[in-house]
C-alpha positions as CSV (number, residue, x, y, z in Angstrom):
1,M,173.1,36.9,-55.6
2,L,172.9,36.9,-51.9
3,N,176.2,36.0,-50.1
4,T,174.8,33.7,-47.4
5,A,178.0,33.7,-45.4
6,F,177.8,37.5,-45.1
7,A,174.1,37.2,-44.1
8,Y,175.0,34.8,-41.4
9,N,177.7,37.1,-40.1
10,V,175.2,40.0,-39.9
11,L,172.6,38.1,-38.0
12,K,175.2,36.6,-35.7
13,A,176.8,40.0,-34.9
14,Q,173.4,41.7,-34.5
15,N,172.2,39.1,-32.1
16,D,175.5,39.1,-30.2
17,L,175.2,42.9,-29.7
18,V,171.5,42.6,-28.6
19,I,172.2,39.8,-26.1
20,A,175.4,41.5,-24.7
21,A,173.5,44.8,-24.3
22,R,170.6,43.1,-22.5
23,V,173.0,41.3,-20.2
24,A,174.9,44.6,-19.6
25,H,171.5,46.3,-18.9
26,W,170.7,43.7,-16.2
27,N,174.2,43.6,-14.6
28,V,175.8,47.1,-14.7
29,R,176.9,48.3,-11.3
30,G,178.5,51.3,-9.8
31,P,178.0,55.1,-9.5
32,N,176.8,55.5,-13.1
33,F,174.3,52.6,-12.8
34,Y,171.1,54.4,-13.8
35,E,172.3,56.2,-16.9
36,S,174.2,53.1,-18.0
37,H,171.2,50.9,-17.4
38,L,169.1,53.2,-19.6
39,L,171.7,53.4,-22.3
40,F,172.1,49.6,-22.5
41,G,168.4,49.2,-22.6
42,R,168.2,51.7,-25.5
43,I,170.9,49.8,-27.3
44,Y,169.4,46.4,-27.1
45,E,166.0,47.8,-28.2
46,A,167.5,49.7,-31.1
47,A,169.8,46.9,-32.3
48,G,167.1,44.2,-32.1
49,E,164.2,46.3,-33.5
50,K,164.7,45.3,-37.1
51,T,165.9,41.7,-36.6
52,D,162.5,40.4,-37.7
53,T,162.5,42.6,-40.8
54,L,166.0,41.5,-41.8
55,V,165.1,37.8,-41.5
56,E,161.9,38.4,-43.5
57,V,163.9,40.1,-46.2
58,L,166.6,37.4,-46.3
59,R,164.3,34.3,-46.3
60,P,162.8,35.0,-49.8
61,L,166.3,35.6,-51.1
62,G,167.2,32.0,-50.1
63,Y,168.7,32.4,-46.7
64,D,167.2,30.2,-43.9
65,P,168.7,31.3,-40.6
66,S,169.6,28.6,-38.1
67,F,169.9,28.5,-34.3
68,D,173.6,29.4,-34.6
69,E,172.8,33.0,-35.5
70,F,170.6,33.4,-32.5
71,A,172.6,31.5,-29.9
72,G,174.3,34.6,-28.5
73,P,177.9,35.4,-27.7
74,G,178.3,32.9,-24.8
75,G,180.8,33.3,-22.0
76,E,180.5,35.4,-19.0
77,L,180.9,39.1,-18.4
78,N,184.4,39.9,-17.3
79,T,183.3,43.3,-15.8
80,F,180.2,44.9,-14.3
81,S,181.5,48.5,-14.5
82,A,179.7,50.9,-16.8
83,S,183.0,51.8,-18.6
84,G,184.0,48.2,-19.1
85,L,180.5,47.3,-20.4
86,V,180.5,50.3,-22.8
87,D,183.9,49.1,-24.2
88,L,182.5,45.6,-24.6
89,L,179.4,46.8,-26.4
90,M,181.5,49.1,-28.6
91,N,183.4,46.0,-29.8
92,Y,180.2,44.1,-30.5
93,C,178.7,47.1,-32.4
94,T,181.9,47.6,-34.4
95,S,181.8,44.0,-35.5
96,Y,178.1,44.3,-36.3
97,Y,178.7,47.5,-38.4
98,A,181.6,45.8,-40.3
99,A,179.3,42.8,-41.1
100,L,176.6,45.1,-42.3
101,V,178.9,47.0,-44.6
102,K,180.3,43.7,-46.0
103,L,176.9,42.3,-46.8
104,R,175.7,45.7,-48.2
105,D,178.7,46.0,-50.5
106,S,178.4,42.5,-51.7
107,A,174.7,43.1,-52.6
108,K,174.7,46.7,-53.9
109,D,175.3,45.9,-57.6
110,D,172.6,43.3,-57.8
111,P,169.3,45.0,-58.8
112,M,167.3,42.1,-57.3
113,L,168.8,42.9,-53.9
114,I,167.9,46.6,-53.8
115,G,165.4,46.1,-50.9
116,L,168.0,44.4,-48.9
117,V,170.5,47.1,-49.6
118,N,168.1,49.8,-48.5
119,L,167.4,47.9,-45.2
120,L,171.2,47.4,-44.7
121,E,171.7,51.2,-45.2
122,Q,169.1,51.8,-42.4
123,L,170.8,49.3,-40.1
124,C,174.2,50.9,-40.8
125,E,172.7,54.3,-39.7
126,D,171.2,52.6,-36.6
127,A,174.6,51.1,-35.8
128,N,176.3,54.5,-36.3
129,G,173.9,56.0,-33.8
130,I,174.6,53.3,-31.3
131,M,178.4,53.8,-31.7
132,Y,177.9,57.5,-31.2
133,L,176.0,56.9,-27.9
134,L,178.7,54.5,-26.8
135,A,181.5,56.9,-27.7
136,A,179.7,59.7,-25.8
137,A,179.5,57.3,-22.8
138,Q,183.3,56.8,-23.1
139,G,183.8,60.5,-23.0
140,N,184.9,60.8,-26.6
């Protein structure tokens, strides 16, 4: 059975990452502007690419997303530096990954949710890729 609270957390965390990356893409400043601008654009495209697919898989399982999942993180950026924005996005991506793992683990033993589990595995790989890019930008 689908854990709708976990589904909410995934969609909210995914959307928060996408919106934060898009705002970072538009607002980054400083000597690393161009490479950071491209990185942040790549992140919001990668993180948002499968949102529609995820919602299409969740709806037949009984989950009807509301505006709350897609309202975004709110607040203002407290930095415009590339390094500060990378740290911010790493925090959002870490939260997104944790939400994905929680939903995946709650669904993995239900044979009716195998399609969802497969999609969540793909999303975990995507999130790992994003975290790798952000870690490289941090110099790690």
